[in-house]
VOTIRO-544747 format. One record per residue: residue number from 1; residue in three letters; x negated, y, z of N, C-alpha, C, O in turn. Coordinates in nm, 3 decimals. Example, Ala and Ser with C-alpha at 12.3 -4.5 7.8 and 13.67 -1.06 7.14 Angstrom:
// residues 2
REC  1  ala  -1.319  -0.569  0.780  -1.230  -0.450  0.780  -1.320  -0.330  0.780  -1.424  -0.332  0.846 $
REC  2  ser  -1.285  -0.225  0.708  -1.367  -0.106  0.714  -1.290  0.003  0.787  -1.341  0.114  0.804 $
***
This chain:
// residues 96
REC  1  unk  -13.807  4.919  7.658  -13.744  4.812  7.731  -13.664  4.871  7.847  -13.677  4.823  7.960 $
REC  2  unk  -13.588  4.966  7.824  -13.502  5.023  7.926  -13.380  4.935  7.944  -13.329  4.876  7.848 $
REC  3  unk  -13.334  4.927  8.066  -13.216  4.846  8.095  -13.092  4.931  8.066  -13.071  5.035  8.129 $
REC  4  unk  -13.013  4.885  7.972  -12.891  4.957  7.940  -12.782  4.913  8.036  -12.793  4.809  8.102 $
REC  5  unk  -12.679  4.989  8.044  -12.571  4.963  8.139  -12.508  4.827  8.112  -12.463  4.798  8.002 $
REC  6  unk  -12.506  4.745  8.217  -12.442  4.614  8.206  -12.529  4.507  8.141  -12.479  4.398  8.112 $
REC  7  unk  -12.656  4.534  8.116  -12.742  4.436  8.050  -12.862  4.402  8.138  -12.977  4.424  8.100 $
REC  8  unk  -12.835  4.350  8.254  -12.941  4.307  8.344  -12.954  4.156  8.330  -12.859  4.083  8.359 $
REC  9  unk  -13.069  4.110  8.286  -13.087  3.968  8.260  -13.190  3.908  8.355  -13.251  3.977  8.436 $
REC  10  unk  -13.207  3.778  8.342  -13.307  3.708  8.421  -13.447  3.758  8.389  -13.532  3.765  8.478 $
REC  11  unk  -13.470  3.792  8.266  -13.599  3.846  8.224  -13.631  3.976  8.297  -13.743  3.997  8.342 $
REC  12  unk  -13.532  4.064  8.310  -13.551  4.190  8.381  -13.576  4.165  8.530  -13.658  4.233  8.591 $
REC  13  unk  -13.504  4.069  8.588  -13.525  4.035  8.729  -13.668  3.987  8.751  -13.732  4.026  8.849 $
REC  14  unk  -13.718  3.903  8.663  -13.853  3.850  8.677  -13.955  3.963  8.672  -14.046  3.969  8.755 $
REC  15  unk  -13.940  4.052  8.577  -14.035  4.164  8.566  -14.031  4.257  8.686  -14.135  4.295  8.739 $
REC  16  unk  -13.912  4.293  8.730  -13.899  4.386  8.842  -13.945  4.321  8.972  -14.016  4.384  9.050 $
REC  17  unk  -13.906  4.196  8.996  -13.945  4.131  9.121  -14.095  4.106  9.126  -14.154  4.112  9.234 $
REC  18  unk  -14.158  4.077  9.013  -14.302  4.059  9.013  -14.372  4.190  9.047  -14.468  4.190  9.124 $
REC  19  unk  -14.327  4.301  8.991  -14.388  4.430  9.021  -14.374  4.468  9.167  -14.468  4.517  9.228 $
REC  20  unk  -14.256  4.446  9.222  -14.232  4.479  9.363  -14.317  4.389  9.454  -14.380  4.438  9.547 $
REC  21  unk  -14.318  4.260  9.427  -14.396  4.169  9.512  -14.545  4.196  9.499  -14.617  4.184  9.598 $
REC  22  unk  -14.593  4.231  9.382  -14.734  4.263  9.363  -14.773  4.386  9.444  -14.878  4.388  9.507 $
REC  23  unk  -14.687  4.490  9.443  -14.714  4.611  9.519  -14.720  4.582  9.669  -14.813  4.625  9.736 $
REC  24  unk  -14.622  4.509  9.721  -14.620  4.479  9.864  -14.730  4.382  9.904  -14.782  4.391  10.015 $
REC  25  unk  -14.768  4.291  9.816  -14.879  4.200  9.845  -15.009  4.278  9.856  -15.088  4.253  9.947 $
REC  26  unk  -15.033  4.372  9.765  -15.154  4.455  9.774  -15.153  4.543  9.898  -15.256  4.560  9.962 $
REC  27  unk  -15.038  4.599  9.933  -15.027  4.681  10.054  -15.054  4.596  10.178  -15.125  4.641  10.268 $
REC  28  unk  -15.001  4.476  10.183  -15.026  4.386  10.297  -15.172  4.346  10.307  -15.227  4.339  10.417 $
REC  29  unk  -15.236  4.320  10.194  -15.378  4.287  10.196  -15.462  4.405  10.241  -15.560  4.386  10.314 $
REC  30  unk  -15.427  4.525  10.198  -15.500  4.644  10.241  -15.487  4.665  10.392  -15.586  4.697  10.459 $
REC  31  unk  -15.368  4.647  10.445  -15.348  4.660  10.590  -15.426  4.551  10.663  -15.486  4.578  10.768 $
REC  32  unk  -15.426  4.429  10.611  -15.503  4.320  10.672  -15.652  4.353  10.676  -15.718  4.330  10.777 $
REC  33  unk  -15.705  4.405  10.567  -15.847  4.441  10.561  -15.880  4.552  10.659  -15.984  4.549  10.725 $
REC  34  unk  -15.790  4.650  10.671  -15.815  4.760  10.765  -15.807  4.710  10.910  -15.888  4.752  10.993 $
REC  35  unk  -15.712  4.622  10.942  -15.698  4.571  11.078  -15.806  4.471  11.115  -15.833  4.451  11.233 $
REC  36  unk  -15.870  4.408  11.016  -15.972  4.307  11.045  -16.103  4.369  11.092  -16.187  4.299  11.148 $
REC  37  unk  -16.121  4.498  11.070  -16.245  4.563  11.113  -16.350  4.572  11.004  -16.461  4.618  11.028 $
REC  38  unk  -16.316  4.528  10.885  -16.413  4.528  10.775  -16.453  4.670  10.736  -16.568  4.693  10.696 $
REC  39  unk  -16.360  4.764  10.746  -16.388  4.902  10.704  -16.420  4.995  10.822  -16.427  5.117  10.803 $
REC  40  unk  -16.440  4.941  10.941  -16.466  5.025  11.058  -16.593  5.108  11.043  -16.591  5.229  11.070 $
REC  41  unk  -16.700  5.048  11.001  -16.827  5.121  10.988  -16.820  5.227  10.878  -16.874  5.336  10.892 $
REC  42  unk  -16.753  5.194  10.769  -16.737  5.290  10.660  -16.654  5.410  10.707  -16.689  5.524  10.681 $
REC  43  unk  -16.545  5.383  10.776  -16.460  5.489  10.829  -16.536  5.575  10.929  -16.525  5.697  10.927 $
REC  44  unk  -16.613  5.511  11.017  -16.691  5.585  11.116  -16.797  5.673  11.051  -16.819  5.786  11.094 $
REC  45  unk  -16.861  5.622  10.947  -16.964  5.701  10.877  -16.904  5.822  10.807  -16.958  5.932  10.815 $
REC  46  unk  -16.791  5.803  10.738  -16.726  5.916  10.672  -16.676  6.019  10.773  -16.685  6.140  10.750 $
REC  47  unk  -16.624  5.970  10.886  -16.574  6.061  10.988  -16.688  6.146  11.045  -16.671  6.267  11.066 $
REC  48  unk  -16.804  6.085  11.070  -16.918  6.160  11.122  -16.975  6.256  11.017  -17.017  6.366  11.051 $
REC  49  unk  -16.975  6.214  10.893  -17.031  6.296  10.786  -16.942  6.417  10.756  -16.993  6.526  10.729 $
REC  50  unk  -16.811  6.399  10.761  -16.718  6.505  10.723  -16.668  6.587  10.841  -16.590  6.681  10.822 $
REC  51  unk  -16.711  6.555  10.962  -16.665  6.629  11.079  -16.727  6.769  11.080  -16.846  6.787  11.056 $
REC  52  unk  -16.642  6.866  11.109  -16.691  7.004  11.119  -16.740  7.030  11.260  -16.697  6.964  11.355 $
REC  53  unk  -16.830  7.126  11.273  -16.887  7.159  11.404  -16.783  7.218  11.498  -16.785  7.189  11.618 $
REC  54  unk  -16.691  7.299  11.448  -16.594  7.366  11.532  -16.468  7.283  11.557  -16.371  7.333  11.615 $
REC  55  unk  -16.468  7.159  11.514  -16.351  7.073  11.528  -16.339  7.023  11.671  -16.438  6.982  11.732 $
REC  56  unk  -16.218  7.025  11.723  -16.193  6.977  11.859  -16.192  6.825  11.861  -16.153  6.759  11.765 $
REC  57  unk  -16.236  6.771  11.973  -16.231  6.627  11.992  -16.091  6.590  12.041  -16.036  6.656  12.129 $
REC  58  unk  -16.034  6.486  11.984  -15.904  6.437  12.028  -15.920  6.296  12.080  -16.029  6.238  12.075 $
REC  59  unk  -15.812  6.240  12.130  -15.820  6.104  12.182  -15.841  6.001  12.070  -15.884  5.889  12.096 $
REC  60  unk  -15.812  6.040  11.946  -15.828  5.949  11.833  -15.961  5.966  11.762  -15.989  5.893  11.667 $
REC  61  unk  -16.044  6.059  11.806  -16.168  6.090  11.735  -16.267  5.975  11.735  -16.335  5.952  11.636 $
REC  62  unk  -16.274  5.903  11.845  -16.374  5.797  11.855  -16.318  5.657  11.833  -16.386  5.558  11.856 $
REC  63  unk  -16.193  5.650  11.789  -16.133  5.519  11.766  -16.172  5.465  11.629  -16.184  5.540  11.532 $
REC  64  unk  -16.191  5.335  11.623  -16.221  5.269  11.496  -16.093  5.258  11.414  -15.982  5.268  11.467 $
REC  65  unk  -16.110  5.237  11.284  -15.995  5.228  11.193  -15.905  5.111  11.229  -15.782  5.122  11.221 $
REC  66  unk  -15.963  5.000  11.270  -15.882  4.883  11.305  -15.795  4.910  11.428  -15.690  4.847  11.443 $
REC  67  unk  -15.835  5.001  11.515  -15.754  5.037  11.631  -15.647  5.140  11.594  -15.544  5.148  11.660 $
REC  68  unk  -15.671  5.218  11.490  -15.576  5.321  11.449  -15.458  5.265  11.369  -15.348  5.320  11.373 $
REC  69  unk  -15.481  5.155  11.298  -15.375  5.097  11.215  -15.284  5.016  11.306  -15.326  4.918  11.367 $
REC  70  unk  -15.159  5.057  11.314  -15.064  4.991  11.402  -14.955  4.915  11.331  -14.858  4.872  11.394 $
REC  71  unk  -14.968  4.896  11.201  -14.866  4.828  11.121  -14.902  4.680  11.113  -15.017  4.645  11.088 $
REC  72  unk  -14.805  4.595  11.133  -14.827  4.452  11.117  -14.827  4.413  10.970  -14.747  4.465  10.891 $
REC  73  unk  -14.913  4.323  10.933  -14.925  4.284  10.793  -14.857  4.151  10.763  -14.831  4.121  10.646 $
REC  74  unk  -14.827  4.070  10.864  -14.771  3.938  10.840  -14.635  3.944  10.773  -14.609  3.869  10.679 $
REC  75  unk  -14.548  4.032  10.819  -14.414  4.041  10.761  -14.418  4.092  10.618  -14.341  4.047  10.533 $
REC  76  unk  -14.508  4.184  10.590  -14.521  4.238  10.455  -14.570  4.129  10.359  -14.515  4.113  10.250 $
REC  77  unk  -14.673  4.055  10.401  -14.726  3.949  10.315  -14.623  3.837  10.296  -14.610  3.783  10.186 $
REC  78  unk  -14.551  3.801  10.403  -14.451  3.696  10.391  -14.340  3.737  10.295  -14.297  3.657  10.212 $
REC  79  unk  -14.294  3.861  10.307  -14.188  3.909  10.218  -14.235  3.911  10.073  -14.161  3.872  9.983 $
REC  80  unk  -14.357  3.957  10.051  -14.411  3.962  9.916  -14.424  3.822  9.857  -14.393  3.801  9.740 $
REC  81  unk  -14.471  3.728  9.936  -14.485  3.591  9.887  -14.349  3.526  9.862  -14.334  3.446  9.769 $
REC  82  unk  -14.249  3.560  9.944  -14.114  3.506  9.922  -14.055  3.559  9.791  -13.998  3.482  9.714 $
REC  83  unk  -14.069  3.688  9.767  -14.017  3.746  9.643  -14.094  3.691  9.523  -14.035  3.667  9.418 $
REC  84  unk  -14.225  3.672  9.538  -14.305  3.613  9.430  -14.261  3.469  9.402  -14.256  3.427  9.287 $
REC  85  unk  -14.228  3.394  9.507  -14.181  3.257  9.488  -14.048  3.256  9.413  -14.028  3.173  9.324 $
REC  86  unk  -13.957  3.346  9.447  -13.830  3.353  9.374  -13.853  3.395  9.230  -13.782  3.351  9.139 $
REC  87  unk  -13.951  3.480  9.210  -13.987  3.523  9.074  -14.038  3.403  8.993  -14.001  3.387  8.876 $
REC  88  unk  -14.121  3.321  9.054  -14.175  3.204  8.983  -14.067  3.100  8.956  -14.068  3.035  8.851 $
REC  89  unk  -13.974  3.082  9.049  -13.863  2.990  9.027  -13.775  3.041  8.912  -13.734  2.963  8.827 $
REC  90  unk  -13.748  3.170  8.911  -13.670  3.228  8.801  -13.744  3.215  8.669  -13.683  3.196  8.564 $
REC  91  unk  -13.875  3.223  8.674  -13.956  3.207  8.551  -13.945  3.065  8.498  -13.939  3.044  8.377 $
REC  92  unk  -13.942  2.967  8.588  -13.922  2.829  8.544  -13.786  2.811  8.477  -13.776  2.747  8.373 $
REC  93  unk  -13.681  2.868  8.537  -13.549  2.860  8.476  -13.543  2.931  8.342  -13.473  2.888  8.251 $
REC  94  unk  -13.616  3.040  8.330  -13.614  3.119  8.206  -13.676  3.041  8.090  -13.627  3.047  7.978 $
REC  95  unk  -13.784  2.968  8.118  -13.852  2.896  8.010  -13.801  2.754  7.989  -13.844  2.687  7.895 $
REC  96  unk  -13.710  2.708  8.073  -13.655  2.572  8.051  -13.535  2.577  7.965  -13.476  2.473  7.936 $
***
């Protein structure tokens, strides 16, 4: 199902836009979960378990994962949902 030159159809748009929106929706959800503090204890446990004795302490050593993640998730989720909505509208036109 390769797209040949000059043969881009509504079907191809639906498939590509769904894949892109699915990827960004999952990325936004992952960032939301990390910022919510759900994985803080898991991150702290792995950090303590894997820390070497000769490792220097930095200013980020004692920070929780939710404090380390500085990316906003609202814009990513909104964009993914917008592209998904256009994908669903195109799907309605395709089957009508």
